[in-house]
N, C-alpha and C positions, 0 to 999 in steps of 0.2 A: 504494500500500500504506500509505503514511504517513497519507493522508487517511482510509482505512478504519479504521486503528487509532484515530485520534482520534474518529471517529464512534462506534466500539464502546466506547471509554472513556467518552464522554459518556453513552451509553445505560446503561452499567454504573453510573455515578454517579447517574443519575436513578433507576434501579431501586433502588439502595441507599437513596436518600432516600425514595422511596415506601415502602420496607420499614419505615423508621422512622416515617413518618407513619401508616401503617396499624397498626403495632404500638402507637403512642401512642394512637390513637383506640380501638383494641380494649382497651387497658389502662384507659383512662378509663371506658369503658362496662362493663367487667368489674370488679365490686366485690369479687372475691376477693383475698385477701392474698398469693397466691403469685406474681403477676405473670408467668405463664408465657409470655404473648405477648411481653413485653419481653425476657425471657431468650432466647426463640427468635430474636428480631430481633438481639440482641447476638451470639448464636452464629453466625447466618447472615452477619453482617458480617465475621466472621473466616473462616468456612468457605468462602463463595462465592468471594472473591478467591483464596484458596489453591488451590481446585479449578481455577479458570480458569488460574492460573499453571501448575499441574501438567499440565493438558491441553495447554497451549501448549508446555511443555517436552518432553513426550512426542512431540508432533507434530513439533517440530524435530528430535528424535532420530531418529524414524522417516523423516522426509523426507530426511535425510542431508546437507542443505546449508542454510546460513543464507541469509536473504534478501539480505544485503549481498554475499555471494559471487556469487549468481545475477545481481544487478544489475551487478556488475563484469564478468562474463563477457559479458553482452549489450551492454555499451558498447564493448568492444574490437572493433577492425576485423577 
């Protein structure tokens, strides 16, 4: 489980980095003064991690047990 979380965190970081790269390129190519692509990227940087946290929080509430508790139960004889 720990390895899966690390992989998912790495994928999330890469996606956020790509979000900024694409927004930067779109901002450079778009010569309007409102910079809507950059604003959307900045908003997504805040909204996406908050949504991921909220989904995982609700999942843990609905599941009923924490991963640490289930690991302790399986290790006992």
